[in-house]
N, C-alpha and C positions, 0 to 999 in steps of 0.2 A: 237782496235773496227773499224769497217770498218763506214764511214761518208757517209751518204745518205743527199742531198735538196732535199727540197722538194718546189716545184715553186707553190705558189696560198694555202692562209689558207680559202678558202669554208670549204665545206663539201668534197669536195672530197680529199682536201688536208689535210683537220684535222683528217680524218679518218686513213689515208693513216699514216699519222705520228704517230698515234697511234699501227696500226699493225706492224709498223716497228720498233717504241721504244721497242715496247714488244717483239718483237725477237732480241732485243740486240744493235741493231745498234744504234750510233751516229747518231741523224737527228738533220738538221735546217730547220725551218720553214720560208717561206720567201713570203713577199705581198708588192705588190705597197701601200695600202692604210695603214691606222694607227693603225686596227683594223680587226679581223679577220670577216669573213662572210658578208663584206659590199659589195657585186656585186650582182650574182644570187642568193646567199643562203640568203639572206636578209630577204625578206616576201613573201616567196611564198604561195600556198595552206595550206601547213601544215599537209599533209596528208602521211602515212607511208602505202601505198595503193598496195600490190600485186593486189587486184582487180581494180587496174586502169591500170595493166601493160601492158595492149593490144599494140599492135604496131598499127601505125596509115596505114601501106601501104596496103589498101585495095581499087579496085575499087570504091565503094562507097565513100568514104571520098574524092579520086581525083574530082568526079562528083561534090559532095558536095563546096568542094574549088572551084570550077569554079563560080558556082552559086553566092556563097558568094564574089565573088572578087571586087565588087564594091559596095559593102555594108558596110558602114563605123562602123555597131553596131554588125557585123557577127564574130561568133566564130571563123574563121578563116580569116584573112586578109593578101590579097596580094598587096604589092606595085610593080606594072607592070615597075618600073624605070631601067634602064640599068644596071644589075651586073655580071659581070664574074661568083663570085663566086656563088652566090644567083641560078643564071640558071644551074651552074654546079648541086648545089644541087637535083636540082627542077628534072633532066635528070635524076639524081642517085635516089632519090624516085621515080618515074616513071619507070626504070629499078627493082626497087626492090619490087614492088607494081607486076611487070608483072612475076617475078620470081616465085611468090605465097610463099614466105616465111612468111606469115603471121604468120599462126597457130604455126609453127615450135617457128618462133623466141619471138611469146607472151608466150608461154609455158616455153621457157627458162628463158624468163624474171621474169615469176612468179617464177620461180625457184629461180631467185635470191632474186628477192624481201623478201620472205620469209624467206633467210637463214638472208640478212639484216637487217630486223625487228627483228630477237632474238638476233643478235649481238647488234643492240642499247640497250635494254634490258638490255643485258648482263652489256656493257658499264656504263650504268646508275646506275645500281645496282653496282655494283665493284666501281666505281668510284664517287658514290652520285652525278649523274650531275643531276640537275632540268632543265627540258625545256617544262614543262608544259603539259607531256605526257597523253593521255587520252586513254585509253585501253576497247573503247566502240564500236570499229568497224566502219566501212561507211556502209552508207545507199543514194542508186540509187533512186533516185525517177524520176517519168515520167508523163509526160500529153499528152504522145503520146502512142494510142494504136500500132499504129505500130512500134514505137522504144522500147518498152516495150515488144511484142513478138519478134521483134529482136534478142534483146538481153536475152530473158527467152530460145531462141533456139541453145544461146551457152553453155548453163549449159551443155549438154552432151558431151562436150571434155577438156570444161575451169574448170570447179570444180574438185577439189582434196584435198586433208589434207591439210589444214594451210588455203583454199581460197574456203569456203563454201559457196555455192550461196543459201540463203533462200529468196525465192520467197513467196511476199506479196501483200494484197490485201488492196485499200484505207485506210481501216479502223485498217489494222495491221502497218500500216503505222505511221498512227497518234498515235497510242499504243506505237508504238517504239519511235516516236521523236513525243510530246504532242506539241511543239512548229510549228507544220503543220497543226496544228487545222484548221488554217482560211483557209489555201487551199483547205484542204479535202472539208471543206465546200463549196468552191465555185467551187467543182468539177474540180481544177486544176490537181489534182493527179488521174492518173489510176492504179498505183501500184507501188511496189520498190522491189527489191534485196538488202538485207543487206548478208554483209561478216564481221561476227563475230567478226575474227582473225585479222583484221586489225585496227590502230591505227592512232594517228593525235597527234603533237607536234611542238616547236616552233624550227626552225632548225635554227634562228641565235641565240636562248639562247642556244641550244646546242655546236654549236661550239665554242660560247666565253667562255664557262665554260669547254669547253673538252678541249681547248687552255691553260686555267689556270692551267688544272691537269698537263699537259703535260711538260709546265715550272716548275712548283710546286713540282712535286711528281716526274716525270720522268727525269726532268732538261736537255730538247730539247732548243737548242737555237732559239729563234722566232727575225727574222728581218724585220720589217715592215716600211712603208716609202719608201720601197726598190725596186727599179726597175730592173729587170735582163736584160741588154742589149743585151748580148752574150753568145753564149754556143759552147765551142770549147774543143778539147779535144788533152792535149797533154802528149806524153808518155803513162803511165796508166790511167791518170788521166782525169775525166770531169771538165772543168774548166769554171764557171759563173762571166762573167762582171758585174758588177753590179753598180747602181747609184742611191744616200740617199744625200741628201741635199747637192746634186752638188760633191759631191766625188765620185772618178772611185774607185772602189774595184775588186781585183779578189779573187775568193775562189776557192780552190781546192775540187773534189770532188769523191768519191771512184762509186758513183750513182746519177743519180738526176731523181727526178719523175718531168711529167709536169703536173700540174692538174688549170691548168690555165684559165678555163673556153673555152670562146671564142676566147680568145686571144690564146687558143692552136693551131688554125691555122696556127696562126703568127710562131711561134715556128717551128712547121713541114713544112712552106716553106723556113726558113732560112736553117733547116738541110737537108732541100733534102727529105722527108719524102710523102709518097704519102698519102694523108689526106684529107677528106670531110667533115670539121664542121661549121655547120650555125648557126648563132646566129636567136634563135626563139622566137621573143617578147613576154612577157608575161605581164598581171598588176594585181593587188591587189589593195583591198582600207583594212585598217584595221580598225574597228571602235570601239572606247572606251567606254566600257560600266561600268567604274568606277561608283560607286553610285549607279547604276543600275544595279545590279548582280540579285536580289532575282526577279526582278519583270521588265526585260529588254527583254522578248520574244527572246531571242534567243538560237539557238538548243542546245545540248549537246553533240548528235550523230554526226559527220563528217559528212558531205552532198555531194553528185555529182548529179547534177540537169543534168541528161544523152542529151535532147534533145540539151540542151543550151551550156553545155561543161562547165558549173560552179561550182566549189567547194568550200566549205566553212566550216571552223574549227573552233570550241572555244578553245582560246588558251589564260587560266586563266581568265582574266578582259579583256580579248579581245576577237575580232570577225572578224576573217580573211575570206574575200572572194576574190575567186581569179578566174581568167578566161582567153578566147579570147589569140590567137594565131595571131603572125604579122611578115609575112614576109619583114623586112626593113632595115636588114644591121645594121650595129653598131650605133646604136641610141636606148638612153633610155629617149627621150624626151616623158612627161607624157602626154598623147592626153586624153583632155577631151570627146570628142564622144567615148572612148573607156574605160572612168571611168564611163560613167555616166549607159551604160547596168549595171551593177554591182549593183549600188545605186539604180537603177528600181528594179531589181532583188529584193534586200534587201526588199523593201517596198511593194512589191507585197506580198512576201511569210513569211515576218516577219514584218508586219505593227506596231508593238508593238516596235521594235530598231528603235530609232533614230539614223539619220545618221549625227547629227549636229556635229558631232567631231568625225575626219575619218582621217586616212592620206593615201594619193594615193602612188603607186611606179609602176616601170616597171621594169623588168627585164628582160636577158637576155640568152636563155637557149641554151647553147652548144648542137646542134643535128646532129645524121649522117644521113644519107639518110635510113638506114634501122631500125635507132631508135636503136642499139647496143652499149652499152658503149665500149671506146675503153681502152684495158689494155695490149697493148703489147708495143717490144720494139723497139726503134728508131733503123734508119740504122748508127745511131752513137753509137757503143758498150757503155754502160753503162748508155743511157738515156731511159728511161720508159714515156710512157702515161697515164693518168688516168683521161679520160674524156670523153664528146659527149654523156653524157645520158638524155640530153635533160628535157623534164620536169618531169622526173624520179630521178631526182639528190640524193633528199631525200630520197626516197624509195631503192633507188640501193648501193649507194654508200657506206656504211659501209663493204657487202661484198664483193662490185668490189674493195675494197682496200684491202681487204684479198688476191683476186687474183694476185694484182700487186705484195702485199709484198711476194709472196710465188713465185713468178717469180725469184725477184733478189735473194730471200736466196738461190733457187737452182741453180741459176748462180753462186753465190757469194762462197757456200760451197760444 
């Protein structure tokens, strides 16, 4: 039985492990932390959203980014401090925008997102995985007529089976999600777009429970608190050198899949692979709704406030609000000036929701300039990548994991 190592136990790594073990491979899952999904896959916005799969490579977004550059609470914040990788990524983003691949890449991403959504549902049903899944769709709402009309204009090319766009007036928005009543009464909503096929769920719970299934049912090996320091090739094997509790070990595998999030770039550099992955920092707050479930005032339908790029999802007895993008390198410091806009948004749109108890979080999303995920083989034979999903890691990983597994299976067999 072929032995395969997966580096990284976030959503990319756990779904890749599942795709490979189902194909009959002997899988070892390795992570530097004690538990799975403790980095980028810990507290994202929770949306499985084909509707939010549009790439950012548009002139409009570049102009907006320049306008927001020095505004502390802007949806996109650029730290101008010199950094070679950052400027390399920005040049790549600009080049991709000038190539005009926005529509093509968006439609391809939507197809991947729709497939991934079905795979998550299948895994949850087959393996009995609980992750606060809600199949209530996603509602975008707008307080700007221009933003609303601009998005309605996309309907002609972006709508398709599995991502139906239902355009709503303000009262229809309120009827769909009564928690937005106060906002509607204050004329903060000019309309909405509802995608009924989308869903939401807790990414961290999914990864934790899937890893448990992988160990207990499928017998994979899980190595936690283990750092992979080197990848080499000896004869026909890929050798991983790892460090765990001051102990150095070498392990031989037939194949390795690097699912290391923003650290994927480091591995690519050492392997001599051309790659351009940059950490785009995002923030979230998770509000505890315990003891206030029936009268908490929090929405049940997952939301996107399109003009300010804030997403919100109900996850059991918690309310997750996430947003903002920041180009600041490998830095997970939680800045209060980035958290405050999220709390202010909750107070503005859901005044009955108490933010007395909340948990702030910041995570680094590995993003390519084209915003397309990486599923290719390294220059080093037998080593593959599964990374670069950006803000769509939760939305896409189940399907891109299948793509990687298919490539490995085809090569081996």
